[in-house]
C-alpha positions in Angstrom: 6.4 -0.2 -12.2 7.9 -0.2 -15.6 5.1 -2.6 -17.6 1.4 -1.6 -17.0 0.1 -5.5 -16.6 -3.0 -6.0 -15.1 -2.2 -10.1 -14.7 -0.4 -11.2 -12.2 1.5 -14.2 -13.3 2.5 -11.9 -16.6 3.6 -9.1 -15.1 5.8 -11.1 -12.5 7.6 -12.8 -16.1 7.9 -9.3 -18.0 11.2 -8.5 -18.2 11.7 -4.6 -16.3 11.9 -2.5 -13.6 9.5 -3.5 -10.5 8.9 -4.0 -6.7 9.0 -7.2 -4.6 5.9 -6.5 -2.9 4.1 -8.5 -0.4 1.0 -10.9 -1.9 -1.6 -8.9 -0.1 0.2 -5.2 -1.5 0.8 -7.0 -4.8 -2.7 -7.6 -5.2 -3.6 -4.0 -4.5 -1.2 -2.2 -6.5 -2.8 -4.5 -9.4 -6.7 -3.8 -8.1 -5.6 0.0 -7.8 -4.2 -0.3 -11.8 -7.5 -1.9 -12.8 -9.6 0.6 -11.4 -7.2 3.7 -12.7 -6.0 2.6 -16.2 -4.1 4.2 -18.1 0.0 4.8 -19.5 2.0 4.7 -16.0 -0.5 3.3 -13.8 2.1 0.5 -12.2 4.4 3.4 -11.0 1.1 5.5 -9.8 -0.8 2.6 -8.1 2.8 2.1 -6.2 3.0 5.7 -5.1 -0.1 5.8 -4.1 0.2 3.2 -1.8 3.3 4.4 -0.5 1.5 7.8 0.1 -1.0 6.2 2.0 1.3 4.1 4.5 3.3 7.8 4.6 0.0 9.2 5.8 -0.9 6.8 8.4 2.4 6.7 9.4 3.1 10.5 9.8 -0.3 11.2 10.6 -1.9 13.6 13.8 -0.9 11.8 16.7 -3.5 10.4 19.0 -4.5 12.0 22.1 -2.4 10.0 24.6 -5.1 9.8 27.6 -3.4 7.9 31.0 -5.9 5.6 32.7 -5.2 5.0 36.7 -6.1 2.1 38.3 -8.0 2.5 41.5 -7.7 0.0 44.3 -10.8 -1.3 43.4 -9.5 -2.7 39.8 -7.7 -6.1 39.6 
């Protein structure tokens, strides 16, 4: 997150601070950086990814609808 390198292989070899991400998240971060270039884009990409995950986890609860089984249903 301390370097704004778009190339994934080069990013892995860079001496800097960062995070271990799964390959899907890593790809997503680098795509976000390419779409939103600028200084600090690596940190901004990770922050955006974490915020989106938090919004999914901490979003409004879904309405629970219990369905009763009838005798006809097997």
